[in-house]
C-alpha positions in Angstrom: 0.0 0.0 0.0 2.8 2.4 0.9 4.5 1.7 -2.5 1.3 2.6 -4.3 1.1 5.9 -2.5 4.8 6.6 -3.3 4.2 5.9 -7.0 1.2 8.1 -7.1 3.1 10.9 -5.3 6.0 10.6 -7.8 3.6 10.7 -10.8 1.9 13.8 -9.4 5.2 15.6 -8.9 6.3 14.8 -12.4 2.9 15.9 -13.8 3.1 19.2 -11.9 6.7 19.9 -13.1 5.8 19.2 -16.8 2.7 21.5 -16.5 4.7 24.3 -14.9 7.4 24.0 -17.6 4.8 24.3 -20.4 3.4 27.5 -18.9 6.9 29.0 -18.8 8.0 28.0 -22.3 6.0 30.6 -24.3 7.4 33.4 -22.1 11.0 32.5 -23.2 10.1 33.0 -26.8 9.8 36.8 -26.4 12.5 38.6 -28.4 14.0 41.8 -27.3 14.6 44.2 -30.1 17.4 46.7 -29.7 17.5 49.9 -31.6 20.7 51.7 -32.8 21.7 54.7 -30.8 22.9 57.9 -32.5 24.6 61.0 -31.2 23.2 64.5 -31.6 25.6 66.4 -33.8 24.9 69.6 -31.8 24.8 68.7 -28.1 26.3 65.1 -28.1 23.3 63.5 -26.4 22.8 59.8 -27.4 19.2 58.8 -28.3 17.5 56.0 -30.2 17.7 56.4 -34.0 13.9 56.2 -34.3 13.5 59.3 -32.1 16.2 61.4 -33.8 15.9 63.8 -36.7 18.2 63.2 -39.6 19.4 66.1 -41.8 22.5 66.3 -44.1 23.7 62.9 -42.9 23.7 64.1 -39.3 21.4 63.1 -36.4 19.8 65.6 -34.0 17.8 65.3 -30.8 15.3 68.0 -31.9 14.4 70.5 -34.6 16.0 73.3 -32.6 19.4 71.7 -32.5 19.1 70.8 -36.2 18.4 74.5 -37.0 21.2 75.7 -34.7 23.7 73.3 -36.3 22.9 74.6 -39.8 23.6 78.2 -38.8 
């Protein structure tokens, strides 16, 4: 009788481990995308390329710095 309870307990533990592993597996598939960083030609601040303003092959953190750099 005690062997049967031991086997049932082992099966239950294995089942719970497999079930918890399946829940965690999709979370590991998330990919982190990194964006290139660029330097403002006027003030030197680094910012993501998608948030910068590009003019004349240079990157700027805002329109004010772009205009100040051109003058």
